[in-house]
C-alpha positions in Angstrom: 0.0 0.0 0.0 1.6 3.2 -1.2 -0.1 6.3 0.1 0.5 9.8 -1.4 2.9 8.2 -3.7 3.2 11.2 -6.0 5.0 13.1 -3.1 7.6 10.4 -2.4 11.1 11.6 -3.1 12.9 9.5 -5.8 9.6 7.6 -6.2 10.9 5.9 -9.5 13.9 4.4 -7.7 11.8 3.2 -4.8 9.2 1.6 -7.1 11.9 0.0 -9.3 13.6 -1.6 -6.3 10.4 -2.7 -4.6 8.4 -4.1 -7.5 10.4 -7.3 -8.0 9.7 -8.4 -4.4 6.0 -7.7 -4.8 5.7 -9.4 -8.2 7.4 -12.6 -6.9 4.1 -13.6 -5.1 1.2 -14.9 -7.2 -1.4 -13.3 -5.0 0.4 -10.0 -4.2 -1.4 -6.8 -5.1 -0.3 -3.2 -5.1 -2.6 -0.4 -4.1 -1.5 3.2 -4.8 -3.4 6.3 -3.6 -2.3 9.9 -4.0 -3.3 13.4 -4.8 -1.9 14.5 -8.2 1.4 16.3 -8.0 2.5 17.3 -11.4 3.3 15.2 -14.4 6.4 13.1 -15.3 6.7 11.4 -11.9 6.2 7.7 -11.3 2.7 8.1 -10.0 1.6 10.1 -13.1 3.2 7.5 -15.4 1.4 4.6 -13.6 -1.9 6.4 -13.6 -1.7 7.3 -17.3 -0.8 3.6 -18.1 -3.8 2.4 -16.1 -6.1 4.9 -17.9 -4.8 3.8 -21.3 -4.9 0.1 -20.3 -1.2 -0.5 -21.0 -0.4 -1.8 -17.5 -2.2 -4.1 -15.1 -3.4 -1.4 -12.7 -7.1 -0.5 -12.5 -7.7 3.2 -12.2 -10.2 4.4 -9.5 -10.9 8.1 -9.2 -12.7 10.1 -6.5 -13.7 13.7 -7.4 -14.7 16.3 -4.9 -18.4 16.1 -5.8 -18.4 12.4 -5.0 -17.9 13.2 -1.3 -21.3 13.7 0.6 -21.9 17.3 1.6 -19.8 18.9 -1.1 -21.6 21.0 -3.7 -20.9 24.1 -5.8 -21.4 26.3 -2.7 -18.8 24.3 -0.9 -16.4 24.7 -3.9 -16.9 28.5 -4.1 -16.3 28.8 -0.3 -13.2 26.7 -0.4 -11.7 28.7 -3.3 -12.5 31.9 -1.5 -10.7 30.6 1.6 -7.7 29.4 -0.4 -7.2 30.0 -4.2 -8.2 28.4 -7.5 -4.7 27.0 -7.8 -4.8 25.3 -4.4 -8.3 24.0 -5.1 -7.2 22.5 -8.4 -4.2 20.8 -6.7 -6.0 19.4 -3.6 -9.5 18.7 -4.9 -9.5 19.0 -8.7 -7.5 15.9 -9.7 -5.4 17.9 -12.1 -1.8 17.0 -12.6 -1.0 20.6 -13.6 -1.8 22.1 -10.2 1.4 22.2 -8.3 2.3 25.8 -9.0 6.0 24.9 -9.0 6.5 24.9 -12.7 8.1 27.8 -14.6 5.1 28.0 -17.0 1.8 28.7 -15.3 -0.7 25.7 -15.0 -3.2 27.6 -17.2 -0.7 27.8 -20.0 0.3 24.1 -19.5 -3.3 23.0 -19.8 -3.6 24.9 -23.1 -0.7 23.0 -24.7 -1.8 20.4 -27.2 0.6 17.9 -28.9 0.1 17.1 -32.6 1.6 14.4 -34.8 4.7 15.2 -36.8 4.2 15.5 -40.6 7.6 13.8 -41.2 10.0 11.7 -39.1 13.7 11.9 -40.0 17.1 10.7 -38.8 15.8 7.3 -37.6 13.2 9.0 -35.5 15.5 11.6 -33.9 14.2 14.5 -35.9 10.5 15.3 -36.0 9.1 17.8 -38.5 5.9 19.5 -37.6 5.8 22.0 -40.4 7.9 22.0 -43.6 9.9 25.2 -44.3 7.9 28.0 -46.0 9.6 30.1 -48.6 9.0 33.5 -47.0 9.4 32.5 -43.3 12.3 33.3 -41.1 13.5 30.7 -38.5 15.7 30.5 -35.4 17.3 27.2 -34.3 18.3 26.9 -30.7 20.8 24.1 -29.8 21.7 22.3 -26.6 24.8 20.0 -26.8 25.4 16.9 -24.7 28.4 14.6 -24.6 26.8 11.8 -26.5 27.2 9.1 -23.7 23.6 8.0 -23.4 22.7 10.4 -20.6 21.7 14.0 -21.5 20.4 14.6 -25.0 21.8 16.8 -27.8 18.8 18.7 -29.0 17.6 21.6 -31.1 14.3 23.4 -31.6 13.4 25.2 -34.8 11.1 28.2 -34.3 9.2 30.0 -37.0 9.5 33.7 -35.9 7.5 35.0 -38.9 4.3 33.5 -37.6 2.2 35.0 -34.7 2.5 33.5 -32.3 6.0 32.1 -32.8 5.7 28.4 -33.7 7.8 25.3 -33.0 8.2 23.6 -36.4 10.9 21.0 -35.9 12.8 19.2 -33.0 15.8 17.0 -32.8 16.7 14.7 -29.8 19.5 12.2 -29.5 21.7 11.2 -26.5 24.3 9.2 -28.4 25.5 11.6 -31.1 29.0 12.9 -30.7 29.3 16.7 -30.3 31.9 16.4 -33.2 29.3 15.0 -35.5 26.3 17.1 -34.3 27.3 20.1 -36.4 26.6 18.2 -39.6 23.0 17.5 -38.4 22.6 21.2 -37.4 24.0 22.4 -40.7 21.6 20.2 -42.7 18.4 21.4 -41.0 19.5 25.0 -40.6 20.0 25.2 -44.4 16.7 23.4 -44.9 14.9 26.0 -42.9 16.0 29.0 -45.0 19.5 29.3 -43.5 18.0 29.8 -40.1 19.8 31.8 -37.4 21.5 29.2 -35.2 22.0 29.8 -31.5 24.2 27.3 -29.7 24.8 26.9 -26.0 28.6 26.8 -25.9 29.2 25.4 -22.4 31.4 22.3 -22.2 30.8 20.1 -25.3 29.0 22.9 -27.0 32.5 24.4 -27.8 33.2 21.5 -30.2 29.9 22.0 -32.0 30.4 25.8 -32.3 33.9 25.1 -33.7 32.6 22.7 -36.2 29.8 25.0 -37.4 32.0 28.1 -37.5 35.4 26.9 -38.6 34.8 23.7 -40.5 31.4 24.1 -42.1 31.7 27.9 -42.2 28.0 28.5 -41.5 27.4 32.2 -41.6 24.1 32.7 -39.7 25.5 31.9 -36.2 24.7 34.0 -33.1 27.8 35.5 -31.6 27.9 37.3 -28.3 31.0 39.2 -29.4 32.9 39.9 -32.6 36.2 40.2 -30.8 36.4 37.2 -28.4 37.6 33.9 -29.9 35.1 31.9 -27.9 32.2 34.2 -28.6 30.3 31.9 -30.9 27.0 30.9 -29.3 25.8 31.7 -25.8 27.4 30.7 -22.5 24.6 29.6 -20.2 25.4 31.3 -16.9 23.1 31.9 -13.9 22.3 35.4 -15.3 21.7 34.0 -18.8 19.4 31.3 -17.5 17.5 33.6 -15.3 16.8 36.1 -18.1 16.0 33.2 -20.5 13.6 31.6 -18.1 11.8 34.9 -17.4 11.4 35.7 -21.1 10.3 32.1 -22.0 7.7 32.2 -19.2 6.3 35.5 -20.5 6.2 34.1 -24.1 4.3 31.0 -22.9 2.0 32.7 -20.4 1.1 35.5 -22.9 0.4 32.9 -25.7 3.3 34.2 -27.9 4.9 30.8 -28.5 3.1 27.7 -29.8 4.6 24.3 -28.7 3.3 21.2 -30.4 5.9 18.5 -29.7 4.8 15.9 -27.1 8.3 15.4 -25.6 8.8 19.2 -25.3 5.5 19.6 -23.6 6.4 16.9 -21.2 9.7 18.6 -20.4 8.0 22.0 -19.9 5.5 20.4 -17.5 8.3 18.9 -15.4 10.6 22.0 -15.4 10.1 23.1 -11.8 11.7 25.3 -9.3 14.8 24.0 -7.6 16.6 26.3 -5.2 17.0 29.7 -6.9 16.6 28.2 -10.4 14.6 25.8 -12.5 15.5 22.2 -13.5 13.8 19.0 -14.6 12.3 16.9 -11.8 13.9 13.7 -10.8 13.8 11.1 -13.6 13.1 13.6 -16.3 15.1 15.7 -18.8 15.1 19.4 -19.7 17.3 19.5 -22.8 14.4 20.5 -25.1 13.1 23.1 -22.7 16.6 24.6 -22.4 16.4 25.2 -26.2 13.4 27.4 -25.4 15.1 29.1 -22.5 17.9 29.9 -24.9 15.3 31.2 -27.4 13.8 33.4 -24.6 17.2 34.9 -23.8 18.1 35.7 -27.4 14.6 37.0 -28.1 15.2 39.8 -25.6 18.5 40.9 -27.1 19.2 43.7 -29.5 20.5 41.1 -32.0 17.1 39.6 -32.3 15.5 42.9 -32.9 18.0 43.8 -35.6 17.9 40.6 -37.6 14.1 39.9 -37.3 12.7 43.4 -36.9 10.7 42.1 -34.0 10.7 43.8 -30.6 9.5 41.2 -28.0 8.9 43.8 -25.3 6.8 46.0 -27.6 5.0 43.0 -28.9 3.9 41.8 -25.5 3.3 45.4 -24.2 1.0 46.1 -27.2 -1.2 43.1 -26.4 -1.2 43.8 -22.7 -2.2 47.5 -23.3 -5.0 46.4 -25.6 -6.3 43.9 -23.0 -6.2 46.7 -20.3 -8.0 49.1 -22.7 -10.7 46.6 -23.5 -11.3 46.0 -19.8 -11.7 49.7 -19.0 -15.3 50.9 -19.5 -16.0 54.3 -21.0 -16.3 56.9 -18.2 -17.3 60.5 -17.8 -18.2 63.3 -15.3 -21.7 64.5 -14.8 -22.9 67.8 -13.4 -26.2 68.8 -11.9 -27.9 68.7 -15.3 -28.4 65.0 -16.2 -28.3 65.9 -19.9 -24.7 67.1 -19.7 -22.0 64.4 -20.0 -18.3 64.9 -20.2 -16.7 62.1 -22.2 -13.2 60.8 -22.2 -12.5 62.3 -25.6 -13.6 65.7 -24.4 -11.3 65.4 -21.4 -8.4 65.0 -23.8 -9.4 68.3 -25.5 -9.5 71.0 -22.8 -10.8 73.6 -25.2 -13.9 71.6 -25.9 -15.2 72.5 -22.5 -14.9 76.1 -21.2 -16.4 75.5 -17.8 -19.1 73.4 -16.0 -21.1 73.9 -12.9 -20.1 71.6 -10.0 -22.3 70.3 -7.2 -22.0 73.5 -5.2 -23.3 75.6 -8.0 -19.9 77.2 -8.9 -18.5 77.3 -12.4 -15.1 75.5 -12.6 -12.7 75.8 -15.4 -11.7 72.4 -16.9 -8.0 71.6 -17.2 
């Protein structure tokens, strides 16, 4: 009997080491109960397998309205005493209610995966939209050591569409950083000679060297034209903080459309850890770090110059419009109910010479 299993630290390791003992008995049974606690953990995987009937577990769900005495009035009162987020987490049976993810639960719930239109590189490259002639693309690259642990990845983003759109992904944990530049070069050229942004930490230096020196790819992001190691972006604490902030804004403001299932999974398990964000235990964040890198570059002067897109102005314009739409028309009324001072008249001080206030005095309008 495993109670609140979704909250067990290193639950995957515990389950893996315990299951052989349980399965050795013919009559042994496992009962797991828990409140949902995000996706990607062992409890979520077992539950999804039970719902999809791909394992031997039988799903049994109890919703808040199944409990006697709980109705809509109880729900409203509970939300008033706590919050909608807390209610969804404790009573709503939603796996997106932890509030610890970088991207808001509301934005996560809106993400919908689609099937790729093409599968390349023995399944490592997934194409969700073929390159369009007049579109401009940015490819963000994360490089691993190719030893079967972390993944070498890239995300191709169409920055000509609104919102920006994920159109292709690559993910492989065995490819050497020496060979990875050839894959990047192939798909960067396919997508209209996309601007390529490489995280140059550690093994990324080899990939940057291959692209810049050996393949002589021109559309590479450079932090400096002077430093010898300035090709790409060094992922420091500051860079990651800025990238996470910008990526969160893009997602929460619906300015970036993500359609890849594995990327959505990584975004959903990219949670706070100390003063930063990382993948939860047992999960990876290589694809989501592509998007963090995109968020960082999208806020730079370089992005504005090569794309003619100002991210700050783009998001500010939408937010200003939302605020304006929410503000009702207003005016000032004097003793005469037929006289009404509109917002437009307020902007033109010469349209009103004076008006009578509640005390009967004439007041000049400024």
